[in-house]
N, C-alpha and C positions, 0 to 999 in steps of 0.2 A: 712804216720803217723798213728800209731796204735790208734784205737778208744777205746781201753780198757786197763786196767791194771790187772795183776794177783796178788792178795794179799794172801800170804800164812799165814794160821792161825795154829800155832804150838799147837796141842792138847796135845802131850807129848813132853818132852825135846829132843833136839838133832835130830830133824827131824824124830823121830820114828813113829809118827802119824801126818799126815797133813790133814787139811781141807782147802778150798780155797774160796775166794770171787773174782768173776770176776766183776770188776768195769767198767761198760759201761754207757749207758744212765740211767740204773737202775742196782743195784747190783744183781748178781745171786750167791747163795751159792752152792758150790759143795762139797758134802759129809758133814756129820754132826758129825763125830768123835765117840768116845766111849760114853756110857751112862754118862750123866752129863756134856757134852761138850757144851751145848747150851749157857751158860753164856759167855764162851770164844769167841764164834762166834759172839754173840750180841755185846760184847765189841769191837771186831775188826770192826764191822760195825760202831759203834759209833766213833771209832778213824778215820774212813774214812769220817765222817761227815754225816752218814745216821741214820735215825730212823729205828727201827725194821720194821715198815710198808712200808719202801722204798724197801725192798727186793721183787723182782719180781718172784723168783722161787727158790726152793730148789731141786737140782738135786742129786740123789743118783746113784753113778756109779756102785754099786753092793751090794749084800745082806749081806756081812760080818759085824759083830757087830761093828767094829771100823769105819764103814762108815754109818751105820743106827742108831747109838746109840742116837743121839740127835735130830733125825728127828721130832718126835712127839712134843717135847718141842719147837723146832724152829717154827713148823707150828702154834702152839698156840700163840707164841710170835709175829710172823710176819704177820700171815694171808696169807702167800705165799703158793701157791700150791706145793705139793711134787710130783716129777716125778721120775719114776723108770721103767725099762724095764719089759714087761709082764712076762718074764721067772723068774724074781726075785721078782715080786710083792707080791706073797703069803707069802714069808719069811718076807718081811717088815710088812705085815699085822699081822703076828704072833710075830714079834719082835725076830726072830730067824735068825742065820747066815746060817743055812742049811749045807749041806755036805761040807767038806773042806779036800780033799785028800792032804796029805803032799807031798812036792816035794823033801824032803830029811830029814836028821836028825834035822835041826833047826825047821822044822814044827812039827816033832814028839815030840821034846823036848818042844816046845811052847805049844802044845796041853796038855801036862802033867800038865801045870800050871793051867789049867782050864779057863784061860782068854778067849780063842777063843770061848768057849761054853757059855759065859755069854749071858743073854737075854737082849734085849732092850725093851723099852716101845713100844707096838704095835702101828703102824702108818698106817692109811688108805691112800693110794696114791690117789692123785687127777688126775694125768695124767699118764696113763699106755702106755708106748712107745712100738710101734711095727712097726719098720721101721724108716727111717730118720725123725728127729724131728727138725724143724727150731727154732732158738732162736730169730728170728727177732722181735717177739712180746714181748720179755722179756728184751729189751734194748740192745741186742747184734746183730745188723744187720750183716747178712752174717754168723753168727755162726750156727752150726748144731750139733746135738747129733746123733752119729752113733752107731749102734749095733756092739760091738767089743768083741765077746765072747771068752772064753778060760779060763780066771781066774775064772769066773763063767759063767753059760750059759746065764745069762742076763746082763753081763757087758756092759757098754756103755762108750763112750768117747765124750767129748765136744771139737770140732775142731773149731778154730777161724780163721778169714781170714788171719791173719799175720803168721800163722803156730804154734801158741801156741795151745797145746792140753792138756786137763785135762783127763788123761788116767787111773785113778783109780790105780789098782795094776797089770796091764799087765806086768810091770816090776817094780822093786824097785831100790832105790839107797842106798848103804851102805852095812853093814855086818849084819849077823844073821837075825833079823826080819826087817831090814831096819833102816836107820839112824845111829847114833853113829859116824861113820867115813866113808870116801870115799863116800860121799853122792851123787857124780856125776858119780859113777861107776855103770853101770846097771848090775843087776843080777836077779835071779829068786826069787819070793816071797815064803814064807813058805808053802803056799797052792795054789792049782791050779786045775781046773777041767780037762783041756784038752790042753796040750802043742802044739798040731798041730794047734788048733784054735787060740792059742796065737800068734803063728808065722804068721798065715794068717791075724790076726787083726793088728798086728804091721806093716806088709807090706802094708796093706790097708791104714793105717794112713800115712806112709811114702809116698806112691804113691799119696796121696791126699794133700801132701805138709806140713805135720807136721814136724816142725823143733825144737821144744822145748817141751819136755814132762814133765808136772807137775804131779807128782805121789804121792800116799798116804803115802809113806815111803821114806825119803831121797829126792834126786833130787834137782833141776830139771836136766833132762837128755837131752843131745843133740841128734840130729838125728844120728850123727856119733857114739855116745855111744850105741844107740839102734841097729844100723847095726852091730857093733862089737859084741854085746850081741847075736844077732841072729846067727852070724857066728861061735861063739865059744862055744855055749851052746849045748851039745849033744842032749838034749831033743828036741831042735828046729831044729838043722841041720839034724837030722834023719827024720824029717817030710817030707812027699812026697806030690807032687802035690800042693805045696804052694809057690813056688818061684815066 
């Protein structure tokens, strides 16, 4: 029997931007949405019966503005520590999304809107992750945060004992920038640092038992959908030394 539940918090309609609450012994917030998203996440906590101070941790899966946007406000409201990987920590401190190499025309088109370049309120991380990070002390026994680089150099994923994984933007579900339709069809995100590392990270998660991928856009995605994505995507299948 699972000791946790995953609550999706829709930051934008149609699954275009998701944050999450892992409801265990205490709630853990994963990703904080675009700037101004904190009230939506606090409202979701309240619907689950939690006060803001019940949150045990705010985990940032990576540096992009649609994941760090509400971190500072949530930290003030909850008093919970903010955790981020060391390689993305400075961008969180600056409230900037950092480099975002496009993976194709949707990313280039999206960049022209100016949205990805928006700044977030700077947030000082309380926990800088460098290596595996256990969630035992945050109400999720057996849960672990793993370094899963590729989307950004500091991308992390939270893997839970029953195979649920909060995987940031290692893959997305849907069309264009994620969401809208075909939410459970895995595809590439609009931006990504290193597809070779994405492949390695996805395979690492599958090898460690990940079976249900909760992602920042669209989803959730099954392990079968992720395997199909790896097999069909030329950026990933061309990678060497990662099988």
